[in-house]
N, C-alpha and C positions, 0 to 999 in steps of 0.2 A: 839439363834441369827444366822441368815444365813449369810454366807459371801459373800460379793460382787463379782460377776464373774470377772475373769481376761480378759481383752480386748485383742485383738491381739497386740495392743501397749504396753501391760504390765501395763496399768493404772487400778487401782482399784476404782477409784473416778471420778466423773464428772457427767454430765447430762445424765440419762438414755435415750435409744432411742431404740424402738423396731420397727422392720419393719413389718408392716401389712401384713397378709398373703392373703389379698384380694385386693392387687393392681391390676389394669389392666396391660396389658403388655405395653401400653402407659405410665402409671405413673411410672413403673419400668423404662423404657428407660429415661424418663425425669430426674429421680434422678440419674441414672448411667451418663447422659450426664453431668449433673451439677457437680457430683463429679470429673468426668473426667476433666472438664474444671477448677476446683479448683485446681486439682492436677497439671494441665499444668502451671497455673498461679504460684504457689508455686514453682515448679520445675524451671521456668524461673527466678524467682526473687531470689532464694535462690541456684541455682545450685552449685556454688563453696562451700558454707557452708554445703551443703548436702553431696557432695562429700568428703570432708574432715572429716565430722562427720561418716558417713559410713565406710570410710577408718579406723579411729581410732577405731571404734567399732569391725571391723573385726580383727584389730591386737590385740586388747584387748582379743579377744576370741579364740585366737591361730589358726588363719586361717593357715593352713600348706601347702597350695598349693604353688607350685613353680611358680614364676612370670609369665612364659610362658605357664603353664598348662591351658587348656580350663576350663571353670566353669562347665562343666558336666562330 
């Protein structure tokens, strides 16, 4: 039995989605713009919760940067 691939989010289950390799540039741009719009709406609505969650994740994974260190 083959194992379900790990998605960037870490999820191993859900609805499969394959990006067709024959999209036109216009189709690809439309999908990109849709995803960008969705990201913006989610970011606006959940900004505080996202910030807190990301902060907690980084704290739990041993982010050793000094507070004033640049992220690069």
